[in-house]
N, C-alpha and C positions, 0 to 999 in steps of 0.2 A: 396396492396398501401405500400411504404416506408415511416415510422414516422423517421426524423433525429433528436434527441432532442440534442440540442450544451452542450457543456460541462462549455459554458459561457455564464452567463445571458443577455450578452449585442449581442448575435449572434441570429440568427433568427432559430425557429423550421422548418424544411421544409416536406410540404406532398407532396412526387413523386408518380404521377399514373404509372408512368414507360412507359408513351406515351407522347400524346403533352402537359399536364398540371402539373404544378410544382407549389405548391402556400409557399409563406414564410411568416413564422408568426413572427414578432418580439413582444417581452413578455413587460407587463409594465414595466415603470423605476425602479422600486422596484425590479425588479430582476435583475437591472444591475450591474456591478463591483463583481458580486455573483458567485461563482463556484459552478457547480451542485453537488450534492451528490446522489448518487443512494439508492434508500432504498428497502426493500425488496420486496414489490409488485412491484416492476419495475418503480415508479415514480422518477423525478428527480427532487430534493428540493433544491430552490434558496433562500435563508434565509438572509433578509435583517433587520438585530435586529434595525436600526438607523432608519427605516421608520415604524415599528411596523407591519410589512410584510412578507409573507411567500409566494411563488408561486411555486406550482409543476405542471409537465408537464406529463402524462403519455399517451403511446398509448393505443389505444381502439378498440377493435374486439367483434361483438356482431354475434352470428350466429343464425336463425329462418328460423326451414325448408329447412335447407341445403343453406340457402340464406346468406351471408355475409354482414355487416355492419364492414364498417374501419372507425378512424377514430384517435381524438385526444382531452384528458379532460384537461385544464388547473383550477386546483384550487387554489384559492385565500384565505388566512386564515389572517383576519385581528385580530390582537393582542387588542387593546384599540384605544380607541375615538381621539386619536391621528393621526390616519393614514388617509390618502386620502379616500374621498368617490370616486373618479372616477379613473378607471385603463384601459388606452390604449392598445388598440393590433392594432400593423402597420401593412398592410397586403400588400406585393410586389405581385403582381397578373401580369398573361400573359396578354398581350396588348389584349386591348380593354375588358378586364373582370372587373367587377365591384362588390361593395357590395350594395345590396339594402334590406332594409327593408320589413318583411311580408306585413306591412301595403300600402307600396306604390306597391308591385307587385300583391297583390292578391285584394288591396282594402282596406281603414279603418275595413269597415263591418266585413271582414273575417280574421283580422289580429288574426296572431297565437302567435304573441310574438319572433317568428323565424326572423332569419337575412339569407338571401343567398348570394352567389357569385354566380354570372351569369355568360355566357359567350357573347361573339361577338352576337349571336343569341337569347338572352335575354332568354335563357335557363337555368336553377339552374342545377349547377354542384355539390355544396357542401352547406352543412346545418350546420346552430349553431343552434344549442337547445335554446329555449328561456330563460329567465337570471333568475336565482334563487339565493336567498341566506338563510342562517339560522343562528340562535344566537345559542349560547352552550347552551340555552335549546331545541333546536330540532323546536323553532318558525321561521315562515317566516319574511324576512325583507324586506321590500319595495326594487326593484331593478328594473333596466330596462336598455335597450342599446341605444344609440344614436352612430348616423353612421355620420360620417364628412370624404366626399371620400372615402378614401380606410383605414380609421380608425376606429375603431371598440372600443365604449367606454362602459364600464359597469357601471354602476351609483350603488351604497349601499346605501342607504339612514338609515344608524346607527345614535345614538344621546348617549350622555351620561347616559342615563338610560339602553342602550342595556347590554344584556346579553354575554361579550365575552368570547372566541374567536368566530367573524362572520365567514362563510364559503361561499364562492362565486364560481361556478364552471360553466362558460360556456366552453363548448363540441361541436366541429367541427367534421362534419362527411362527406366524400365524397360517395355521392351519388353510386350507382349502376342500373341494369338495372330498376328493378321496379320503384324507384321513378324517373330517369329520364323518362320513359313512360307519368308517372302520371303528371311530370313536365309537360311535350311536351302536353301531352292532355290540360293542365291548361292554357298554352300558345298558344294555336295555335287557330285556325279558323274552321276547319275540324269537330267541331261537335256544334250543337246546344248551343247558349248564355246558355238555361236554364238548360239542362246537365254542362255546366262548373260552372254555379251560384251552383247548387246541390252539386257539389264534392267540389269547395271550403266552404261551409258552413257543409259538414260532418269532412273535415278536420279540420276544425277551432274546431268542437264539440270535435272531437278525440285528439285533442291536439297539433296538427301539423303534418307537413307533415311526417316527418319521423316516428312518430309514430303510425300515419294511415298506413304507408305500413308497416309496422312492423307488425300489426294487421291483416291487409288484407291479408298478406301472411299465417298467422296463420289459419285466418277465415275459409276455407276451408278443414281445418284437424281436427278442431276439436269439440269434440263430442257435442252432444244438453245439454247436464249437463254442461260442459265447457262454452258454450255460454251463459247458464240460468245465470253461476256465476261472470259475468264480469258486471251486472248491467243493468237496461234497457237504461237509457239513451246512453248509451256505445254501447249496444248490437243493439238499434235502427239506430245511426248513421253509424256503420260498414254493417249492413246490406244494410243499403241505397245507402251506395258509394259499396259496392258488386254489387248491382244491378245496379248503375250505370255504373259501366266501364264493366259489363259481354261481352257486346259486342265488346269491345276494343281492337283487335287483340292484340298489344303490352304487352297490359298489363293484359288481359287474359295470358300472355302466361308466363310472368315473377313474376306477382303477385298471379295468382288466379289458378296456378294450382298444 
């Protein structure tokens, strides 16, 4: 996937898979009228001192057992309590695509906090990680997403007593074949509903669809000692997910090999 980060904060970040899908993401207003500055770690920074916010954008790539995940990270650094508590990312999507929360897609009981971009067949194509924000001491700040049409809004609930700066970090990932097959399993009707519900429950327990897929890819190659080190709750959920998918051809081929 090609990630094109603009020089001007008014323009869109473009995620292009080189085939049929091109997604454009417009940055929050706090990046407007700012020229991007390239840092040593490859992040483009848009600094708006008048609004007490700095926005950074960085391409991402993670590799697990030769399986790559590609995406883009957007970092919001909030300097003080005069800043906005809401940060809007407007998406320009292919025809028929839409943003949907995990609560709406999976059901409230299985909400992972993620937001998905789904295609015309309601299959997930892109995953936006659960919202998080931390203060200057590393403590969690209450934060969550709202979806309004093709706009993703991250709400960060700091107050005057918060230790600034606060950092929030919504990251979007283009899914590969492993996640694509898991998503098709969840959205389809070819398997018993009991198996689909189990998969959703395990995915929530593991922290979301991308995290679950990454752990699943690792699962078949790690040693018993490494499995013991990841903790019982995670190990039980991962083992349950593995057993749920072991007979599913697409998942077995792309996630469990």
